[in-house]
LOFI-523560 format. One record per residue (C-alpha): x, y, z; residue in one letter. Coordinates in steps of 0.25 Angstrom, whole numbers, padded with zeros to 4 digits, always signed. Layout:
REM LOFI-523560
XYZA;...
//
This chain:
REM LOFI-523560
+0464+0420+0505M;+0467+0426+0491S;+0480+0435+0491S;+0473+0446+0483T;+0469+0458+0491E;+0454+0461+0492L;+0451+0474+0485P;+0445+0485+0493S;+0433+0486+0483S;+0426+0480+0471A;+0414+0483+0463R;+0408+0469+0464T;+0411+0459+0475V;+0406+0444+0473V;+0405+0436+0485L;+0407+0421+0481G;+0416+0413+0471A;+0407+0401+0468G;+0401+0400+0455I;+0391+0411+0457V;+0401+0421+0461G;+0410+0417+0450N;+0399+0418+0440S;+0396+0432+0445L;+0409+0438+0444V;+0412+0432+0431Y;+0399+0438+0425H;+0401+0451+0432L;+0414+0453+0425S;+0408+0449+0412R;+0399+0461+0413L;+0410+0470+0416G;+0410+0471+0431R;+0424+0473+0437D;+0430+0474+0451D;+0424+0461+0455I;+0428+0454+0468V;+0424+0440+0471Q;+0425+0434+0485I;+0423+0420+0491D;+0426+0415+0505K;+0431+0402+0499G;+0443+0398+0490P;+0443+0396+0475L;+0439+0390+0466P;+0429+0383+0475D;+0426+0393+0486P;+0417+0382+0494G;+0403+0386+0490G;+0393+0377+0482S;+0400+0380+0469T;+0410+0370+0473G;+0401+0358+0477H;+0387+0360+0470A;+0384+0350+0459S;+0388+0357+0447N;+0378+0352+0437F;+0368+0361+0429L;+0354+0356+0425M;+0348+0367+0417P;+0333+0365+0418L;+0326+0374+0427E;+0311+0379+0430H;+0317+0393+0433S;+0319+0401+0421K;+0330+0409+0429E;+0338+0397+0433M;+0336+0390+0419A;+0342+0402+0412F;+0353+0403+0422L;+0357+0389+0422T;+0358+0388+0407D;+0367+0401+0407D;+0375+0395+0418S;+0377+0382+0410I;+0382+0390+0398A;+0392+0398+0407Q;+0398+0385+0413Y;+0399+0379+0399D;+0405+0392+0393E;+0416+0390+0404M;+0418+0376+0401G;+0412+0372+0414Q;+0400+0365+0410F;+0398+0350+0407T;+0386+0345+0400L;+0381+0333+0406S;+0366+0333+0404E;+0356+0331+0416G;+0344+0323+0419I;+0334+0326+0430E;+0327+0312+0433V;+0313+0310+0437A;+0309+0300+0447R;+0294+0304+0447T;+0283+0308+0438E;+0282+0321+0445E;+0296+0324+0441R;+0294+0320+0427L;+0283+0331+0426K;+0292+0341+0432E;+0302+0338+0421M;+0292+0341+0411K;+0290+0355+0418R;+0305+0357+0418Q;+0305+0354+0403L;+0295+0366+0402G;+0304+0375+0410S;+0316+0371+0401A;+0309+0375+0388R;+0305+0388+0395S;+0319+0391+0398W;+0326+0385+0386G;+0332+0373+0392Q;+0334+0359+0387E;+0328+0346+0394G;+0319+0334+0391R;+0313+0323+0399I;+0319+0309+0397I;+0315+0295+0402G;+0322+0286+0411P;+0329+0278+0400E;+0335+0291+0394E;+0339+0295+0408V;+0347+0282+0410K;+0353+0283+0396E;+0359+0297+0401K;+0362+0292+0415V;+0364+0277+0414P;+0366+0275+0429F;+0353+0281+0433I;+0342+0272+0438N;+0331+0274+0428G;+0321+0266+0436E;+0319+0277+0446V;+0317+0289+0436I;+0306+0292+0427K;+0314+0301+0418G;+0322+0313+0418G;+0324+0328+0413L;+0336+0328+0404Y;+0344+0341+0403Q;+0354+0341+0392P;+0361+0354+0396N;+0364+0350+0410A;+0378+0349+0415G;+0389+0352+0425T;+0398+0363+0428C;+0411+0367+0436D;+0407+0379+0444P;+0420+0380+0451L;+0428+0381+0438R;+0418+0390+0431A;+0419+0399+0443G;+0434+0399+0441E;+0432+0403+0426I;+0422+0414+0430M;+0432+0420+0439R;+0443+0419+0429E;+0434+0426+0418R;+0431+0436+0428T;+0445+0440+0430E;+0447+0440+0415E;+0435+0449+0413N;+0439+0460+0423T;+0452+0464+0431D;+0443+0468+0442G;+0440+0454+0448Y;+0445+0448+0461Q;+0442+0436+0468I;+0444+0433+0483F;+0442+0419+0488P;+0444+0415+0502N;+0438+0428+0506T;+0427+0429+0516E;+0416+0440+0516V;+0414+0445+0530L;+0404+0456+0527D;+0396+0464+0517L;+0396+0479+0519H;+0383+0487+0516V;+0381+0501+0518E;+0369+0510+0513G;+0362+0498+0507G;+0374+0495+0498E;+0385+0485+0498I;+0399+0491+0502Q;+0409+0480+0504A;+0412+0466+0506V;+0420+0463+0519E;+0429+0450+0518T;+0440+0444+0527D;+0450+0450+0517R;+0445+0464+0518G;+0433+0472+0513T;+0429+0475+0499I;+0420+0487+0495E;+0410+0483+0484A;+0399+0489+0475D;+0392+0476+0474E;+0393+0462+0481V;+0387+0449+0476V;+0385+0438+0486I;+0387+0425+0478A;+0392+0417+0489A;+0382+0405+0488G;+0379+0399+0502L;+0385+0411+0509W;+0378+0422+0502S;+0367+0425+0512N;+0378+0425+0523K;+0385+0436+0515L;+0372+0444+0512A;+0369+0445+0527K;+0382+0452+0528M;+0375+0463+0520A;+0362+0461+0528D;+0356+0454+0516K;+0352+0440+0514R;+0353+0431+0502I;+0342+0420+0505P;+0350+0407+0503L;+0355+0396+0512T;+0365+0384+0511P;+0358+0371+0509A;+0364+0357+0506V;+0364+0349+0493H;+0370+0335+0496Q;+0379+0329+0486L;+0387+0316+0485I;+0397+0311+0475S;+0398+0296+0473V;+0410+0290+0465G;+0418+0285+0458P;+0408+0280+0448I;+0414+0271+0438D;+0403+0274+0427R;+0407+0289+0428F;+0422+0285+0424E;+0417+0283+0410E;+0413+0297+0409K;+0422+0309+0407E;+0421+0322+0415G;+0413+0326+0427E;+0400+0322+0421I;+0396+0312+0410G;+0381+0309+0414Y;+0369+0318+0415P;+0367+0325+0428I;+0355+0318+0435V;+0345+0325+0444R;+0336+0316+0452D;+0327+0327+0455V;+0316+0319+0462D;+0326+0316+0473T;+0332+0330+0473Q;+0346+0324+0468M;+0356+0324+0457Y;+0367+0314+0452E;+0378+0317+0443R;+0391+0312+0438M;+0403+0320+0443H;+0416+0314+0438G;+0416+0300+0443N;+0406+0303+0454D;+0391+0303+0455L;+0387+0316+0462E;+0373+0315+0469V;+0367+0328+0474G;+0354+0329+0482S;+0344+0340+0486Y;+0335+0329+0492Q;+0340+0329+0506H;+0334+0338+0517R;+0337+0352+0515P;+0350+0355+0523I;+0351+0370+0525I;+0364+0377+0531Y;+0366+0389+0538D;+0377+0397+0531I;+0385+0397+0544D;+0385+0382+0545E;+0394+0381+0532I;+0408+0377+0535L;+0419+0387+0531S;+0429+0383+0520I;+0439+0379+0530D;+0430+0371+0538E;+0422+0363+0527A;+0428+0350+0523P;+0425+0352+0508L;+0419+0366+0507S;+0409+0374+0515P;+0398+0370+0505T;+0401+0355+0506Q;+0397+0350+0520P;+0397+0335+0522P;+0385+0327+0517L;+0373+0326+0526T;+0372+0311+0524E;+0358+0308+0529D;+0352+0319+0520A;+0358+0312+0508F;+0353+0298+0511D;+0340+0299+0502Q;+0348+0305+0491S;+0358+0294+0491M;+0347+0284+0490Q;+0340+0291+0478D;+0353+0293+0471A;+0356+0278+0473L;+0342+0275+0467E;+0345+0284+0455L;+0359+0280+0452M;+0362+0267+0459P;+0372+0262+0449E;+0381+0274+0452I;+0379+0276+0467L;+0379+0261+0470D;+0392+0259+0464D;+0401+0252+0474P;+0413+0259+0469G;+0407+0273+0472A;+0406+0280+0485G;+0402+0294+0490I;+0415+0303+0487R;+0409+0316+0491H;+0397+0321+0499E;+0392+0335+0503I;+0381+0343+0508D;+0384+0354+0497G;+0379+0367+0501L;+0371+0376+0491L;+0362+0388+0493S;+0347+0388+0493V;+0337+0399+0493T;+0323+0401+0498P;+0318+0399+0484D;+0329+0391+0477G;+0333+0402+0468M;+0346+0410+0469P;+0348+0424+0475T;+0354+0434+0466V;+0354+0449+0464G;+0355+0462+0471P;+0352+0462+0485M;+0341+0472+0490D;+0346+0481+0501G;+0361+0481+0498V;+0365+0487+0484D;+0376+0480+0478G;+0374+0467+0485L;+0370+0455+0476W;+0367+0441+0478A;+0371+0429+0469C;+0368+0417+0477S;+0361+0403+0478A;+0365+0400+0464I;+0368+0386+0459W;+0380+0382+0450I;+0371+0380+0438K;+0366+0394+0438E;+0378+0402+0444A;+0385+0407+0431P;+0372+0413+0426A;+0368+0419+0439F;+0382+0425+0440G;+0379+0431+0426K;+0365+0436+0428N;+0369+0442+0442V;+0381+0449+0436A;+0372+0455+0425Q;+0362+0459+0436W;+0373+0466+0443M;+0380+0473+0431V;+0368+0477+0422R;+0356+0476+0431G;+0349+0463+0426Y;+0352+0449+0423P;+0349+0441+0410D;+0341+0431+0418V;+0330+0436+0427D;+0334+0433+0441L;+0322+0437+0449H;+0320+0423+0455A;+0334+0424+0460S;+0334+0438+0465N;+0340+0438+0479V;+0329+0449+0484N;+0317+0440+0481R;+0316+0436+0496F;+0314+0451+0499H;+0309+0453+0514N;+0308+0438+0516Y;+0315+0425+0513G;+0329+0428+0518T;+0329+0423+0532S;+0338+0411+0535D;+0325+0403+0539T;+0318+0406+0526F;+0330+0403+0517I;+0332+0390+0524K;+0317+0386+0524N;+0315+0389+0509R;+0329+0384+0506G;+0326+0371+0512A;+0313+0370+0505E;+0319+0374+0492G;+0330+0364+0493Y;+0320+0353+0492K;+0315+0359+0479K;+0328+0360+0471I;+0325+0348+0463Y;+0310+0348+0466G;+0298+0350+0458I;+0294+0364+0461V;+0280+0369+0456H;+0281+0384+0451P;+0271+0388+0462A;+0277+0380+0473E;+0277+0387+0486Q;+0287+0387+0497W;+0283+0380+0510Q;+0293+0385+0520T;+0295+0399+0526S;+0281+0403+0522R;+0273+0415+0528E;+0286+0423+0528V;+0278+0435+0522R;+0263+0436+0524T;+0254+0448+0521S;+0244+0454+0532P;+0233+0446+0524F;+0240+0432+0527Y;+0231+0428+0538S;+0218+0432+0531R;+0223+0424+0519Q;+0226+0412+0527Q;+0212+0412+0533D;+0207+0411+0518L;+0216+0399+0516D;+0225+0406+0506A;+0236+0397+0499R;+0248+0405+0500F;+0260+0406+0491F;+0273+0414+0494E;+0279+0424+0485T;+0290+0433+0490G;+0288+0428+0504G;+0273+0432+0504W;+0262+0423+0507E;+0252+0426+0496R;+0239+0418+0494P;+0239+0411+0481R;+0224+0407+0483W;+0214+0405+0494Y;+0208+0392+0497K;+0196+0400+0502S;+0193+0404+0488N;+0191+0389+0483E;+0176+0392+0481D;+0180+0401+0469L;+0185+0389+0462V;+0171+0383+0463R;+0164+0397+0460K;+0172+0399+0447Y;+0174+0384+0443H;+0167+0385+0429D;+0176+0397+0425E;+0188+0390+0430L;+0185+0377+0422E;+0198+0373+0414G;+0207+0381+0423L;+0209+0371+0435F;+0222+0364+0436R;+0222+0349+0436A;+0237+0346+0436D;+0243+0345+0450E;+0255+0353+0445W;+0247+0364+0439D;+0238+0366+0451Q;+0249+0365+0462R;+0250+0378+0470W;+0238+0383+0462W;+0223+0383+0465S;+0210+0385+0457P;+0206+0394+0468T;+0215+0405+0461I;+0206+0404+0449L;+0194+0406+0457G;+0200+0418+0465E;+0204+0424+0452H;+0190+0424+0446L;+0184+0429+0459H;+0193+0441+0458M;+0189+0443+0444R;+0174+0443+0448D;+0174+0449+0462H;+0186+0454+0470V;+0198+0448+0477A;+0209+0452+0486M;+0224+0448+0485V;+0233+0450+0497G;+0245+0451+0498D;+0253+0450+0485M;+0266+0452+0492G;+0271+0464+0484F;+0284+0471+0485G;+0281+0485+0489K;+0291+0496+0488F;+0289+0511+0491D;+0298+0520+0483V;+0301+0534+0489Y;+0311+0546+0486G;+0313+0558+0479A;+0317+0551+0466D;+0307+0540+0467A;+0300+0544+0454V;+0313+0543+0446E;+0317+0530+0453F;+0303+0524+0450M;+0305+0528+0435E;+0318+0522+0434K;+0313+0509+0440M;+0301+0507+0431H;+0296+0506+0417V;+0283+0513+0421G;+0282+0527+0424R;+0284+0531+0439A;+0281+0546+0438D;+0266+0543+0439V;+0255+0549+0447D;+0255+0546+0462V;+0245+0534+0463G;+0249+0528+0450K;+0253+0513+0449T;+0263+0508+0439V;+0265+0494+0434Y;+0279+0493+0428T;+0291+0485+0424P;+0304+0486+0431V;+0315+0483+0422L;+0330+0480+0421A;+0339+0487+0412E;+0337+0477+0401N;+0322+0480+0401G;+0318+0467+0408G;+0310+0466+0420F;+0315+0468+0434V;+0301+0468+0440S;+0287+0473+0437D;+0279+0480+0447L;+0269+0492+0451T;+0272+0505+0457F;+0264+0516+0462A;+0267+0531+0465R;+0263+0534+0479L;+0269+0548+0479G;+0278+0558+0472E;+0290+0550+0477N;+0284+0537+0482H;+0281+0524+0474Y;+0277+0510+0478R;+0281+0498+0470I;+0273+0485+0471I;+0281+0473+0466T;+0279+0458+0467G;+0283+0451+0480G;+0292+0441+0475S;+0301+0452+0468V;+0300+0462+0479A;+0314+0460+0484G;+0320+0461+0470S;+0312+0473+0466D;+0315+0480+0479L;+0330+0478+0477Q;+0328+0483+0462W;+0322+0496+0467Y;+0331+0499+0479R;+0343+0496+0471S;+0339+0506+0460N;+0334+0517+0470A;+0342+0530+0472P;+0345+0535+0486D;+0333+0545+0484S;+0323+0533+0483V;+0319+0524+0494T;+0312+0510+0491V;+0304+0505+0503V;+0300+0490+0503D;+0285+0489+0508K;+0283+0475+0504S;+0279+0470+0518E;+0274+0483+0523A;+0262+0484+0513L;+0252+0473+0510C;+0244+0472+0498T;+0229+0468+0495L;+0224+0467+0481G;+0209+0468+0479V;+0204+0465+0465W;+0192+0462+0457G;+0179+0468+0451P;+0174+0471+0466D;+0188+0476+0471A;+0183+0491+0471R;+0170+0488+0478N;+0178+0481+0489V;+0190+0491+0491V;+0181+0503+0489D;+0172+0499+0500S;+0183+0500+0510V;+0192+0511+0505T;+0191+0526+0509E;+0195+0530+0495E;+0187+0529+0482D;+0192+0516+0475M;+0184+0519+0462S;+0191+0519+0448D;+0192+0534+0447E;+0197+0536+0461A;+0207+0524+0461F;+0211+0521+0446P;+0218+0509+0442P;+0233+0508+0443Y;+0234+0519+0454T;+0237+0518+0469A;+0231+0525+0481Q;+0231+0525+0496H;+0217+0521+0501I;+0211+0517+0514T;+0204+0503+0515I;+0196+0502+0528G;+0206+0506+0539E;+0219+0503+0530V;+0226+0514+0523D;+0231+0507+0510A;+0237+0510+0496W;+0231+0503+0484A;+0235+0501+0469M;+0223+0499+0459R;+0229+0488+0450L;+0228+0474+0449S;+0237+0462+0445Y;+0225+0453+0443V;+0217+0463+0433G;+0206+0467+0442E;+0201+0480+0449L;+0207+0482+0462G;+0219+0486+0471W;+0231+0482+0477E;+0230+0488+0492I;+0242+0490+0500Y;+0242+0492+0515V;+0252+0491+0527P;+0254+0476+0530A;+0248+0479+0544A;+0235+0483+0538Q;+0234+0472+0528G;+0224+0463+0536G;+0215+0475+0538S;+0215+0478+0523L;+0212+0463+0520W;+0200+0463+0529D;+0194+0476+0524T;+0195+0472+0510I;+0190+0457+0513A;+0178+0463+0521E;+0174+0473+0510A;+0175+0462+0499G;+0166+0452+0506E;+0154+0457+0498E;+0162+0455+0485Y;+0167+0442+0489D;+0181+0447+0489I;+0191+0435+0489R;+0206+0435+0493P;+0213+0429+0481V;+0227+0424+0479G;+0240+0427+0471M;+0235+0416+0462G;+0225+0426+0456V;+0234+0438+0458Y;+0247+0433+0453G;+0242+0423+0443A;+0228+0422+0438T;+0225+0437+0438G;+0239+0441+0434R;+0239+0432+0422M;+0225+0436+0417E;+0230+0450+0416K;+0244+0446+0410G;+0252+0453+0421Y;+0266+0451+0421R;+0274+0446+0433L;+0289+0448+0435F;+0297+0436+0436G;+0287+0429+0426H;+0284+0438+0414E;+0294+0449+0418L;+0308+0446+0419E;+0321+0453+0415V;+0322+0446+0401E;+0309+0452+0396Y;+0305+0466+0394N;+0292+0474+0396P;+0289+0475+0381S;+0289+0459+0381E;+0281+0459+0394A;+0271+0468+0388G;+0273+0479+0398L;+0276+0491+0389T;+0264+0499+0394F;+0273+0509+0401H;+0280+0513+0388G;+0293+0520+0390T;+0293+0532+0401K;+0303+0543+0400D;+0310+0540+0413A;+0322+0530+0413D;+0320+0517+0420F;+0328+0505+0421I;+0328+0497+0408G;+0322+0508+0400K;+0331+0506+0388D;+0328+0492+0387A;+0313+0494+0389Y;+0312+0504+0378V;+0320+0495+0369E;+0310+0484+0372A;+0298+0492+0369L;+0305+0496+0355E;+0309+0482+0351E;+0300+0470+0347D;+0298+0461+0359D;+0305+0447+0358A;+0293+0441+0367A;+0280+0446+0372K;+0273+0442+0385L;+0260+0435+0381C;+0248+0429+0388T;+0245+0415+0384L;+0234+0405+0388T;+0233+0390+0388V;+0224+0384+0377D;+0224+0370+0382D;+0229+0365+0396H;+0227+0350+0392T;+0239+0342+0395S;+0242+0328+0388S;+0235+0321+0400D;+0223+0330+0399G;+0226+0338+0412T;+0225+0353+0410R;+0238+0360+0413R;+0241+0374+0418F;+0255+0380+0415M;+0261+0387+0427L;+0272+0396+0421G;+0286+0395+0414E;+0282+0385+0403E;+0287+0386+0389P;+0279+0392+0378I;+0280+0385+0365L;+0276+0387+0351D;+0267+0377+0344Q;+0279+0368+0340D;+0283+0367+0355G;+0295+0376+0354N;+0297+0386+0365V;+0295+0401+0361L;+0308+0409+0361I;+0309+0424+0358D;+0319+0431+0351D;+0327+0434+0364E;+0328+0419+0366G;+0317+0419+0378R;+0308+0407+0379R;+0293+0408+0381S;+0287+0403+0393Y;+0276+0405+0403V;+0279+0416+0412T;+0266+0415+0420S;+0254+0406+0420A;+0241+0406+0427A;+0226+0403+0424T;+0217+0415+0421G;+0203+0411+0426P;+0197+0424+0420S;+0201+0420+0406V;+0200+0405+0408G;+0214+0402+0404K;+0228+0398+0409H;+0237+0410+0406I;+0252+0411+0402L;+0261+0422+0401L;+0273+0420+0392A;+0283+0428+0383Y;+0281+0424+0369I;+0290+0428+0357P;+0285+0440+0350S;+0282+0433+0337E;+0274+0423+0344R;+0267+0433+0353A;+0254+0434+0346Q;+0240+0433+0353E;+0233+0420+0349G;+0246+0413+0346N;+0246+0398+0351Q;+0258+0392+0358L;+0261+0381+0368Q;+0265+0380+0383V;+0273+0369+0388E;+0269+0363+0402Y;+0275+0350+0408F;+0280+0346+0394D;+0266+0348+0387E;+0262+0359+0378T;+0249+0367+0379Y;+0243+0377+0369P;+0243+0392+0373V;+0238+0405+0366T;+0244+0419+0367I;+0232+0427+0372E;+0240+0440+0374V;+0253+0446+0370V;+0257+0457+0379G;+0251+0462+0392S;+0236+0462+0389R;+0228+0455+0400P;+0221+0442+0396L;+0210+0446+0406F;+0204+0460+0406D;+0213+0465+0395P;+0209+0480+0397N;+0211+0479+0412N;+0196+0484+0414Q;+0195+0477+0427R;+0207+0484+0433I;+0202+0497+0429R;+0188+0495+0433S;
//
């Protein structure tokens, strides 16, 4: 134990002294936080977590924008501390499929501003002479890759924290026994050395984070998993090089492995073996563990295939009779249900934060961005994909975490399609329409835990019906058509011509009550909240910098009663945002699972709905963008007349127990109009894109403002709201970029196949240079989908303002080839039905 006495209170307590916790306290101190206490159960400088054993290399290229930006920033931070060694890196390809994937990786690299190029086996061997060039077809060279010393970096960060503030204390060898919560707020941390009161507590304890969260009756969805590693040496060839590493890091990604020089050893790491998932209570204590708690002995039978593959790739090194295995472990690291970290404020306990499941290569940047989030309310990098609340109302059970963690483990070096679906732990959340959708042979995709039809196999006849109109829009390439069906296009055209029903969209639904509900809703939204009862409002939700926290629709149900409707995948993070900002006089009630939603849209929607409602559904009685209580058959419902697909119709909400009755009533009434259930491929892709509707997490992120996104129709209201100053400034200044709708002019690839972009591809000028705006942001496809009604493949992208002119011709890069595109619309004007006559009909 430390001889220093634990203080009785602190403003901020950080649990964990690995690289994540150290990065966090350092950046908090840089932003002016003082009175910080850091606690870890283990000793310093290596407290026994994964920081002490995880392979310390940093390969920057990522498909994820968030992770790419964070990795680049982390490399810069390690380098500034003198703890980064540039070594270069190569991912080698054993298959043609992998080479194709590397072309896609290069596209992502250009979108995010990273460097890389594909090299042949000869150049791979020039850079790594001891590799077996006969078993590879090439490699993806990453010139900015290297290694770091996370333990020394952590020491430097703690030293700098002490320099930045007198109010920092660290307590190693201190075990957390409990987290005290009262009235929905964190109160104190109880340890084996005493209890410390705290205004905020951050759980940055790696593998142990979920165990600590459970002390506050919360969960952080992560679990320990094994990453196997051996070290072989001494290697005579390596004696010729100085330092820790003198050759590029090699990732043998087709075998889920890596090999790298580490002093005079070759370190071989593997994710190839069967997933080995631990219960946290199975991990030995510091006193019991032979090496450390996160370094149990190697499970040798699980490493057999990895050893064979490593021998095949690097026989000259691993067959050296003078070398042997000098170190072998089952290194423990954290895995989550979707492979992303878990960070941010935790819903239900004010002052409790998560900063967990973060690897060494992103840790300093996560520390910086979470510190910004804590101090000023938003980070530099949009962290929505890592938000700890994203598994709201599902996905936090031990069974779910282990199932998805094991499945995701196999994808760490895998080729993962952008639309790829999880196979384990399905049917966790199903709507009351689910059995009826199964009967119609729906193809379900899962979002936010909800099983939602993407398309219906029962609608395949629509492809034949509309075949001539769809000519040129069918996808020939296997990658482009994976997790996609032309039935989506047929369903889309049927909706445009007749009527369709969509159920359930899996929305987050929150009711807001209280004496100060109006003032609260004004504070939270750009759009005006003090509207007539029954009015709906689509609005941005902003951070203080004027960037997006969310975008959603609310309706006023009564004098002090509102209903918020938001996307299902962000329901947890949005709920936390509203609850954390609500005063005591306002209550936010989650109704996400209590209510189900059925959308009915198309030219015949009014004929269908009016035939089964007790109320008048005419345009005069039920105008667009309003909401009313109605009765459909025997079901009391609440409906909003609006549309995400650009058609006449309603979103109809009923208690989940009555959803089946609602479905049957609408389906029967629609028979004479050939009503069809259609999937989210229409609702969230083809219909949305034809209307140019923005989507949070794609077009709308914290680094863009409503003016750039073309969402300025609200003007500026008198009432104050979060981000108002930045919003007003954005309206008054010239936009650095503008969100544009582009269409692909020619889909023909070099081999004659028609290709269809899926999203996140770089946008180039005619000379092949990626467009970059005055803020340094690069242009890339934020969303992509085929628009059957306009006969074109549609892309959304932010374009530098000086280039954002309708008719301008640019290029998009896809799998290392370029395709001509044209800017069709600058701003939010829809490509289809630009005057919204259909919605208002």
